N, C-alpha and C positions, 0 to 999 in steps of 0.2 A: 517486544512480540505486539503483533496487529493484533487486537481485538476483535474478538469474532464477531458477523453480524447483530444487530441489534433484538431480532429475535430469536437469536439463538438461546439465551438464555431462559427462557421461557418455554420451549419449544423441548430441551434436553437438560436443562437444569435440574430436574427432579432426579434425573440418572445418576447424579455423579453425588459422590461420599466426601465430603469438607474435611479432610486430613490435618490440614495446618492451619496457618494463621491467617492466612491471606487467601483471596478468591482470584481466578481468570479461567479460559473457558476449557472442558475438556475438548480429548478427541472422542466424538460423537459419529453416530449413523448419519448417514447421509440420506439427500432424497432419492427419491424414485428417478429412473431412466424415463426421461422423456424424448421422443425424437419430434420434431420439426420444422415445420418448412417457409417461416416469414419470410416478408420482404425487410431489411434492413433498414434503418433512415440514412439521410444524407449524409456522406463521408465528414468526418471529422478532424481537428486538428490533434498529431499524437502528443500525447500528455499523458505523463506516470506522475497518479498522485500515491501518498502517502495518509492513512488515518491511526493518531496517536490517544485521541480521546475514547475513553470509556464512553460507553454504549448503553442504553438503557434497555430492559425488557420491551418485546413487543406486546401489542394488545391485541393481533387479531390477523386472521389473515386479508389479504385483497379482496375485495364482491365490487362486479364492476358493474353498472347502469343497462352498457351495449359490449358488443364483441369489441378488443381491442382494436384501435386504429391500425392501417399499417400503410405506410407512408410511401410513396411512389417510388419504384427504382431507381438507383443512382445510373446515371448516364456514363458507359463508357467512354475513356480517354485514353489517351495514349500512356503507354505503360509510365509507372512512375522509376526514375534513374535510382539505382546504390545510393546508400547513404551509411554514414558511420550508425552505429549503437553507442550508447550513452549508459553506465549505469553508477549510481551513487552506492558506496559501499559504506555504512557508518563506522564511525573512526577514522578512514581511511582519505574518502573525497572521493572526486567524481572520475572515474575512467570510461574510458573512449576504446571503443573495437572499429579499428580501421586497415582494409587492406589483410585481414590476418592479423594484424598485430593489436597488443593490448596498451594503452598509453595512460599514465595518471595524469590529471591535469594540473594547473598550478595555480594559485592564491586564489580556488576556492572555497567553503565552508568543508570542512572534515567533520564535524559532530552536528547532531540535532538537526540534518537534512531533511524538509521536509514535503520536498515538492522538486520535481524538475519536469521543460517539456521542450520541444522545438514550437516554437513558436510561427505566426504566421509571415512574419520578418527573417526566417528562414536561420534563426540563431538559438541557440540552446539557453536557456534560463534557469536557474536554480533558485530554490528558497533555501534559506539558512534559518540559524534560530530567529535574526529581525532583521537580517540584509537580504538584498536579492539580487544574484549576480549576473554578468550575461557571458557568455562566451561568444565574443564579435564575427567570427567565420568557422566554421563546423571543422575547418582545421588547423584551429587556432591552437598554441598551448598554455592558455592559461585564459583565466575569468577577470574581466574588469567590476568593480563594484559599481549597481546604477543607482540602487538607492538603499539607506537605512533607514526602518523604523525606530521605534523606540516609547516607553510607557507612553508619554505625553502626546507623543504625535498620532500614533496607532494603537497603542496597547501590543498585543500580542499580537503576531504573522502568522494563519493559520494555512491560508488558502490565497493565490494570487490570480490573477490574469493580463497577460501582457496585450497590447495594444500596438505600442512603442514604449521608445525611452523614457519619454515624457507624457507616459499616457498609461500610469497601473495603475492595478488595483486589488485592493488586497482584503481580506476578513479575516476575525479572528475573535479574543475574547471583549474585546474592546468596541467590535462593529465594525462597521464597511469605511475606508480611507481611500482618498485616491491622490497620485502624486502626478504631479504638472511638470515635473521638472525640477523643478524648485523646493516646491515646499507641498507638503500632506495636508490633506483639505478631511477633517472626521468626519462621522454622522454614528452615532451610540444607536447602540440593538433597540432600543426603544423608540426610537427616531424611525426605525423602517419597519416595526412592528412583530421584534423577535423576541422583546420583552429578555428574560432571562435564558434564553436558550440557546446553547451552541450554534453555530456557524459552521457549514458542511462544505461550503462549493460556493462558488462564486466565478461567472462569464459574462460577456457581454456579446450580444446580439448582431444581427446585419445591422440595425436600424441605432444602434447605440445604446439599448434597454441595457439594464443592468439586472441580472438575477441570482439570486441569493436564496441557498436553501439552508434554514436552519433545521432545530430537531424536529420538525412537526411539521413546518409548511417551506413555502415557496414564495420569497417576496420579487417583487421588480418595481425598479425604478423607472420612470416614463414620463416626462416633460418636466421633468425636476420633483416631482412628487414620488413620495414609495407606495405602494399598496401590496396586501396581501392576497394568493391569487385563492379564486374558488376551483377547489379540488373535488366539486362536487359527482365528477365522472369518476372518481375513483371512493370509494366508502372504504370506512373503518379507518382507524388511526394509520397511520405510514411514520417509517421511521426515515429522513433522507439520511443517504449516503454521500452525495455529492453533485453536481450539475458539470454537464461537459457543452462546448460549443462544436456543433457541427462544420465542413468544409464551407458549405452554402449559409452560415451563418445562422443558422436554427439553433437553439440550446435545447438540451436534454437532462431531468434531473433524474438520478436513478433513486426508487426509497426501496427498502426493504424486501417489496413486494411486487415491483412493476417498474420499469423505465416508460415515465412518462413524457411528452412533445409537448413543452412551452409556447407559448404563442400564437400568432403574434399578439393577442392582446390578451391580457389578465386574466380573462374567462376562459379563454380558449385550450387550456393544458387537457392532454387526451393521453390515455397509456397506450402502448405500443408491446404487442407480443415477442415476448423473449423465450418463453420456453425453457425446459432441463431441468424443472420439475415438480410435479405434483405440491411440494412445500416451499415455494419460492422463498429464501433468505440471503437477497444479493448484497453485493459489497463489490469495491472496486471497479468502476465500469472505467471502458478503453473503448475506443471509436478509430475505426481505421479508417485510412484515407481511401479504400478501394468499398467502401460499406461495409466491413466486417466490425462486428458488435463482440465483445468480450468481457462476460462479468465474472466473480466469484461467486458460488451459490456452496453455501457452507464451506465444503473443502474441495468443490468440482470447480472447475473452468468451463460455462459454457461459452462456445464459439458460435454468434450466427453468421455465415457468410452472406454472398447473394442468392445463392443456391438450394442452400441447407444448413441445416445446427449439427453442430458436433459436441456433446460431453466428453470432457477428460476427467473419469472417476478419479476418486484420492489415491486409487490403489498402481493409476496407469501413469501416474509422473509425480515428480518430487513436488507434493503440496503440503509439506509440513511447511507452518512457519510464512504462509506469502505474501509477503509485504506491498507486490506493485504487478500491476499487468501495462503493458503496452502493446499495439498492432501497429505493426507496418504494412504498406502499399503493398506488398505481395502477400496480405493476409495471416502472416508469420504473428501468431500470440507470442509474448517476452513475458516470461513470467519469474519475478526476482523475489528469494527467500533467505529467508534462513539459514538453510541450507546447501544453497547453490543456484543457480541461474538452469531456466528450461526454455527451451524455443519448440512451439507445440502449433503443428500447420504448416503448409494446408494438408487438410484432409488428415493421414494419421501420420503422419511425417512428424517425428521427434528427435531433439537432441538436447542432452543434460551434460552441464558442467557440474559436479560435484565440488561444495565445496573441497578448497586444496587442491585439485584437480588443474584450475588457474591462478596463481598468487596473486593476479592483482585483483581478484574477484574473493578471495577468502574473509569471511565473514558474512555480515547480514547485509545486504544488498535490497536497501531501502529502498529503491525508486529505480527506472529505466524508463529510457524515451530513446526516439527512433525514428532518424531520417528517412524520408523516400522508402524506398523499399528496402532496405536496411543494408545490412552487407552482405554481398553477393554469395561469401561464402564462409561459410561458416565452422571454424578451426577446431580440431578435433579435441576431446579432453584428454588431457595428459594425467599419467597416474598421480593418484591423491597423495601428496606430499603429507607427512604428518612430522609431529612434536611430540612433546609431553606437558604438563601440567601437575606443579604440585604445590601444596600450604599447607599448613599447621594449625590446628582450633585449639583452643586456652580457653580454661575455665579457671575464673579468680588470680589469673598470672601462669599457672600450671598447665601442661600438656593434658589435652581429653582425648584419653585413649577409647578405644573400643565403641567409636561416634561410626553410626555409618551413614557416607556422603554418596552422592550423586551429580553427574556432571553429563549435562545432553544441552542442545541450542537454547530451548528456554523451556524450566520447569514449570510444567503445567500446576495452579493453582487448587482448580478443582481435579480431582483425579481418583478412582478407585483403589489403587495400588499404591504409587507413589508417583512426584511429579515426573519422575523420566521414563514409568512404565512406558507409556507409549510412546516416546521417540524413536524415530529410524536408528538416530545417532546418540549413544548413550553411553557408561560408564559408570559403573555401580564399585562399593567398595567401604573400608573402614580404617580409621585411623589406627596407626599402631602407637608403641607404648610412650613416645615421644610424642605422639598428636599428629604424625602429619601424616598426609594421603598422597598416593599419586597415582595417575595415571600414564601410559605410555601410549605412543602408536596413534596419536588423537591426531584424526585430519585440523590441516590447521584451518581455523575458524573462529568464530566467535561464542563463548557458550555462559551457560546459566550454572549456578551452583547449588545445592539442596544437601542440609544435615536433616538427622532424625535425633530431635535432643527431649528428654523427659517425654517420648511415647508420641512426641509433634514432630511434622516434615515441619523447617523452615527453610525460605527460599531467601539467601543473603546476600547473592550477585544476580540480577534477571538474566542479563546476557552480556555482560564487560569481560569475562576471563577470555584469555587466548587471542584476542585481537594482535600482540606483540610477540606471539608466538614466533618460530625459527624452526626451519627444516632440520631434524635431526637434533634441537637442543631442548631441555626440559626448564622452560618457564618456571618461577618461584613467584607465586601472587602474595604471598606473604602470610601473616595472622590473620585469623578472625577469631573474636573472643565470642564465647556461648553466654556472656553476659551482659550482653547490652541486647 
């Protein structure tokens, strides 16, 4: 499950009651509606990001010395051509939607997919566990491996930026590394000024400067030297959520409370108005070729088009477990999550594919990328296909009867009632005399499992169950011991 923005814990954590042995964000109140009409920044490349690292608590709200800057409007250009959409489905791989058909692609990563986007070279790039893959043509049927990292070469790879096959930049636990087509060159976090912070984004601007977001700072490499930005125009501690590059080469950083335009110099960072709530807690930035900006604000999606801002509230779309955002050139925002895919806009338009209604997308959609204006026509969702899940609980090697169990896409670890109480897709029951539990008519997808033992809820599996489900069949997940 994607963690909530860093400021969420401080704002709402005191309202949750921890009843289990682990913790994660609860379902909580959303920010107060706010409609604005700012002018968005220049159009960026399409890019879909995922975040897996735990986020610390926020320490304050954004304060500005001056009103936020408003960038110049995007110059109109010729209409963008239609293009395919791509989805990264955890445990299954990458799926392409084109001409109304969903096609699983070959030779790419299937697990731990961290990022995918259509780069400036027109190819789809995907970051797996430690390998970068390329779909050489958007209509190709499989990926090729371009570069492989490793503990010695790069450390972990969490973010990447593509210039060309022989010009890749990555960021992760080990620092920042560059691929020249043959070898990696690595710079430790201490060398760039990040200390022990996590690195949360990387991009290269039109002048070749490398911009990196760490937990609380932004760093830039210019003329061979690293420096840390002066964020004097943005008061109080910020928690950086990532960086993105616009089509004109300008780089933007998303903080938990502001969108910040970076450059051209290290002292020129300035906030850009987004809107969407009186208590902003932003994450998951995506910038569209038409100038549309999309961010997640707690459980809402804020879409700032060239003429207006629209806020999609939690109740108005499939907001549960959002994992990624992507914006196409027609202004549609593609939302991938744990219970399906939603396509929002332009305006009030909405298309939703619940998990199980598109078999190829059944599971956690952890990344989305769209080329051009996206598919011209969107297939209608089919009927939700279902199967069954069952398993056995043991204590001391013997059946554990009468144990409360729950099943939902991602059981919450901070809750007031039970881990699945706030989920829109949930199943609850007890084990029988043989220690067995079973749920029928479960939509095809990926699920987590929670059980209550000795008065405490425990989450034994986060979101791995159900991936191998088949329509009309009951899948046995095996035995779980309560002694562990």
